[in-house]
C-alpha positions in Angstrom: 259.5 127.1 -24.5 258.0 123.7 -23.9 256.7 121.4 -26.6 253.4 119.6 -27.0 252.0 117.3 -29.7 248.6 117.6 -31.4 247.0 114.2 -32.0 244.0 115.8 -33.9 240.8 113.8 -34.3 240.5 110.1 -33.7 239.0 107.6 -36.1 240.7 109.0 -39.3 242.5 105.7 -39.9 245.7 106.6 -38.1 244.7 105.8 -34.5 247.6 103.4 -33.8 250.0 106.0 -35.2 248.6 108.6 -32.9 249.1 106.4 -29.9 252.7 105.8 -31.0 253.2 109.5 -31.4 251.9 110.1 -27.9 254.2 107.5 -26.5 257.2 108.9 -28.3 256.4 112.4 -27.2 256.2 111.1 -23.6 259.6 109.5 -24.0 261.1 112.6 -25.5 260.0 114.9 -22.7 257.1 116.7 -24.4 254.8 118.3 -21.8 251.3 117.6 -23.2 249.4 115.6 -25.8 246.2 117.2 -27.1 243.2 115.5 -28.6 240.3 117.2 -30.5 236.6 116.6 -31.1 234.1 118.0 -33.6 231.2 115.6 -34.5 233.1 112.3 -34.6 235.3 111.0 -31.8 235.0 112.6 -28.4 238.2 113.8 -26.8 237.5 112.5 -23.3 237.5 108.8 -24.3 240.7 109.3 -26.4 242.5 111.0 -23.6 241.7 108.3 -21.1 243.1 105.7 -23.5 246.3 107.8 -24.0 246.7 108.4 -20.3 246.5 104.7 -19.6 249.4 104.1 -22.0 251.8 106.9 -21.1 253.6 107.8 -18.0 254.5 111.4 -17.6 253.1 113.5 -20.4 250.0 115.6 -19.7 246.8 115.0 -21.6 244.7 117.9 -22.8 241.4 118.5 -24.5 241.8 120.9 -27.5 238.9 121.2 -27.2 235.9 120.0 -25.2 233.0 121.7 -26.9 231.0 123.9 -24.5 227.6 123.2 -26.2 228.2 119.5 -26.0 228.3 119.1 -22.2 226.7 120.8 -19.2 229.4 122.6 -17.1 228.8 120.1 -14.3 229.4 117.2 -16.7 232.6 118.9 -17.9 233.8 119.2 -14.3 233.0 115.6 -13.6 235.0 114.5 -16.7 237.9 116.8 -15.9 238.1 115.5 -12.3 237.9 111.9 -13.5 240.6 112.3 -16.1 242.8 114.1 -13.7 242.4 111.4 -11.1 243.0 108.5 -13.6 246.0 110.1 -15.1 247.6 111.0 -11.8 247.2 114.7 -12.1 248.0 115.1 -15.8 244.9 116.5 -17.3 244.5 120.0 -18.8 241.0 121.2 -19.6 240.7 123.1 -22.9 237.3 124.5 -23.8 235.8 126.2 -26.9 232.3 127.3 -28.1 232.7 125.5 -31.4 230.8 127.2 -34.2 227.2 127.9 -35.2 226.9 124.9 -37.6 228.1 122.4 -35.1 226.5 124.0 -32.0 223.1 124.3 -33.5 223.2 121.5 -36.1 224.8 118.8 -34.0 224.2 119.7 -30.3 220.9 121.6 -30.7 222.3 124.6 -28.7 221.7 128.1 -29.9 225.0 129.9 -30.8 224.1 133.2 -29.1 226.2 135.3 -26.8 229.2 133.0 -26.8 231.3 135.2 -24.6 228.7 135.4 -21.8 227.9 131.7 -22.1 231.6 130.9 -21.8 232.1 133.1 -18.7 229.2 131.4 -16.9 230.4 128.0 -18.0 233.9 128.4 -16.7 232.7 129.9 -13.4 230.5 126.8 -12.8 233.3 124.4 -13.8 235.7 126.1 -11.4 233.1 126.1 -8.6 232.6 122.4 -9.1 236.3 121.5 -9.3 236.8 123.4 -6.1 234.3 121.1 -4.6 232.0 123.9 -3.5 228.2 123.4 -3.5 227.2 124.3 -7.0 224.6 127.1 -7.0 224.5 129.6 -9.9 222.0 132.0 -11.2 222.9 133.2 -14.6 221.5 134.1 -18.0 222.3 130.7 -19.4 222.7 128.4 -16.4 220.5 128.2 -13.3 221.6 125.6 -10.7 219.6 124.2 -9.0 216.5 124.8 -11.1 214.0 127.0 -9.0 210.7 125.6 -7.8 211.7 121.9 -8.1 213.4 119.1 -6.2 216.9 120.0 -7.3 219.5 120.8 -4.6 223.0 122.3 -4.7 225.4 119.4 -4.9 229.1 118.9 -4.4 231.4 117.0 -6.7 232.3 113.7 -5.1 235.5 113.1 -7.0 238.5 115.2 -6.0 240.9 116.1 -8.8 244.6 115.5 -8.0 245.3 119.2 -8.5 243.3 121.9 -6.8 244.4 124.3 -9.6 243.6 122.1 -12.6 244.4 124.4 -15.5 241.7 125.7 -17.9 242.5 126.8 -21.4 240.2 128.6 -23.9 240.4 128.4 -27.7 239.9 132.0 -28.8 240.3 133.9 -32.0 238.6 137.3 -31.8 239.8 140.3 -29.7 236.9 140.1 -27.1 237.3 136.4 -26.7 241.0 136.8 -26.2 240.5 139.4 -23.5 238.0 137.0 -21.8 240.6 134.2 -22.1 243.1 136.3 -20.2 240.6 137.2 -17.6 239.1 133.8 -16.7 241.5 131.1 -18.0 245.0 129.8 -17.3 246.0 129.4 -21.0 245.2 130.2 -24.6 244.9 127.6 -27.3 245.7 129.3 -30.6 245.4 128.3 -34.2 247.0 130.0 -37.3 249.4 131.8 -34.9 251.7 134.1 -36.7 254.5 135.7 -34.6 254.3 138.8 -36.8 250.7 139.3 -35.7 250.9 138.1 -32.2 251.3 141.5 -30.4 247.6 142.5 -30.8 246.5 139.1 -29.5 248.8 139.1 -26.5 247.7 142.7 -25.8 244.1 141.6 -25.6 245.0 138.7 -23.3 247.1 141.0 -21.1 244.2 143.4 -20.8 242.0 140.5 -19.6 244.6 139.5 -17.1 244.8 143.0 -15.8 241.0 143.0 -15.3 241.4 140.0 -13.0 244.3 141.6 -11.2 246.9 139.3 -12.8 249.9 139.5 -15.1 251.0 137.2 -17.8 253.2 135.3 -15.3 252.2 131.7 -15.4 249.8 132.2 -18.3 250.3 129.5 -21.0 250.3 130.6 -24.7 249.8 127.5 -26.7 249.6 127.7 -30.5 249.2 124.5 -32.6 251.8 124.8 -35.3 251.9 122.6 -38.4 255.4 121.3 -39.0 256.9 119.9 -42.1 260.7 119.4 -42.4 262.3 119.1 -45.8 264.7 120.7 -48.2 262.0 122.1 -50.6 260.1 124.9 -48.7 257.4 125.1 -51.3 256.7 121.4 -51.2 256.5 121.6 -47.5 254.0 124.4 -47.8 251.9 122.4 -50.2 251.4 119.7 -47.6 249.6 122.3 -45.4 247.3 123.7 -48.2 244.4 121.3 -47.7 244.4 122.0 -43.9 244.5 125.7 -44.4 241.8 125.7 -47.0 239.5 123.5 -44.9 239.5 126.1 -42.1 239.6 129.3 -44.1 237.1 128.1 -46.6 234.9 125.4 -45.1 234.9 125.6 -41.3 231.7 127.5 -40.9 229.2 129.2 -43.1 229.9 131.9 -45.6 228.9 134.6 -43.1 230.2 133.0 -40.0 233.7 131.6 -40.3 236.0 132.7 -37.5 239.2 131.3 -39.3 238.3 133.2 -42.4 237.8 136.3 -40.4 241.2 135.8 -38.7 242.9 135.5 -42.1 241.2 138.8 -43.1 242.5 140.5 -40.0 245.9 139.3 -40.9 245.7 141.2 -44.2 244.6 138.4 -46.5 241.1 139.6 -47.2 241.1 139.0 -51.0 242.8 135.7 -50.7 240.5 134.5 -47.9 237.4 135.3 -50.0 238.9 133.4 -52.9 239.7 130.3 -50.8 236.2 130.4 -49.3 234.5 130.8 -52.7 236.3 127.9 -54.2 235.9 125.7 -51.1 232.2 126.2 -50.9 232.0 125.4 -54.6 233.7 122.1 -53.8 236.8 123.1 -55.8 239.0 121.8 -52.9 242.2 121.7 -55.0 241.6 125.3 -56.2 240.9 126.4 -52.7 244.2 124.9 -51.5 246.1 126.5 -54.3 244.6 129.9 -53.4 246.0 129.9 -49.9 249.0 132.3 -50.0 252.4 130.8 -49.4 253.1 133.7 -47.0 250.1 132.8 -44.9 251.3 129.2 -44.6 254.9 130.3 -43.9 253.9 132.7 -41.2 251.6 130.1 -39.4 253.7 127.0 -39.9 257.2 125.7 -39.4 258.4 124.5 -42.9 261.6 123.8 -44.7 265.1 122.7 -43.7 266.0 122.2 -40.0 268.1 125.3 -40.0 265.3 127.5 -41.3 262.9 126.1 -38.6 265.5 126.5 -35.8 265.9 130.2 -36.8 262.1 130.7 -36.9 261.6 129.2 -33.4 263.1 132.3 -31.8 260.2 134.4 -33.4 257.7 132.2 -31.6 259.5 132.6 -28.2 259.8 136.4 -28.7 256.0 136.5 -29.5 255.3 135.0 -26.1 254.7 131.4 -26.9 255.3 129.2 -23.8 254.2 125.8 -25.2 254.5 125.1 -28.9 252.2 122.3 -30.0 253.5 120.3 -32.9 251.1 119.1 -35.5 253.3 117.0 -37.8 252.3 116.8 -41.5 254.9 114.2 -42.4 253.7 111.1 -44.3 254.6 107.9 -42.6 254.7 107.1 -38.9 258.4 106.9 -38.9 258.6 110.4 -40.5 256.2 111.8 -38.0 258.2 110.4 -35.1 261.3 111.8 -36.7 259.6 115.2 -36.7 259.0 115.0 -33.0 262.5 114.1 -32.3 263.8 116.9 -34.6 261.7 119.5 -33.0 263.0 118.6 -29.6 266.6 118.9 -30.9 265.9 122.2 -32.7 264.3 123.8 -29.6 267.4 122.8 -27.6 269.8 124.0 -30.3 268.0 127.3 -30.4 268.6 127.6 -26.6 264.8 127.6 -25.9 264.3 124.3 -24.2 262.5 124.2 -20.8 261.6 120.5 -20.4 258.3 119.5 -19.0 
């Protein structure tokens, strides 16, 4: 099981710290550093900056928003980042959500699975440096009855098989991920509930005539090391409440729906009610300890080391660390400790 580091969103006042984290992860042998985007900093610019100041660690988008860019623009950006980084780029994609897609990008959030399928097909076509011609429900290239012509990407990525990851939560999206992608970017991953997710991905792989061999299962896992397990869990409450309660509308919140499928239907409803009423402290307090414990690595080192085996047994191939320690020194210490704990558990695989 390899390790990655999640740098989150840029511009939150800790940018220098995130660069230091990426550099330390590079030194420690972590395999990838991921950057995110929503409606603030864009991931591509951040990743180019990280790539310029690291040597071996891969850089990955977690995620580029599908409604934010045409598929051709995404292929251009991916090829450029792969070239500038010397073949270290991983392309993570996601549909975002209705509020961001329609409110920020002005793109209707309809038929996200069909749109994703077409999008990935065009991106792969462009990265393979084929003439891009596509006639789909959402994308038509070139446009008919006009001066457009089928073009070929002029930049050659370092790798012919530049990996594409999808952020997916629902069963149908997971199956699509297995069918058309090279890896899965997971959030709120609980080993106890992983079997149904992996089964959906496996079914998608079978559709494409493939097995799970080489497929990268990549959950982002919040980590807080400390003697007091409850205090460590408390550090995650704001993050959990934001996603379960406030990341989307009352009727369309994929993270809330995930918590419901995990068996926390009443608790998820309470978190959402309080969050939407702007009772953020109450929403955080309503997140069940068990939910945090199952989807995070918290507590003393020995407890975390023992828990790592459950992630490996559930099929995780790259565990992305999202450290919730306070100071930069403590966050760096968390990265170092996670490397040591993975090795101590006999799970280390290096880059």
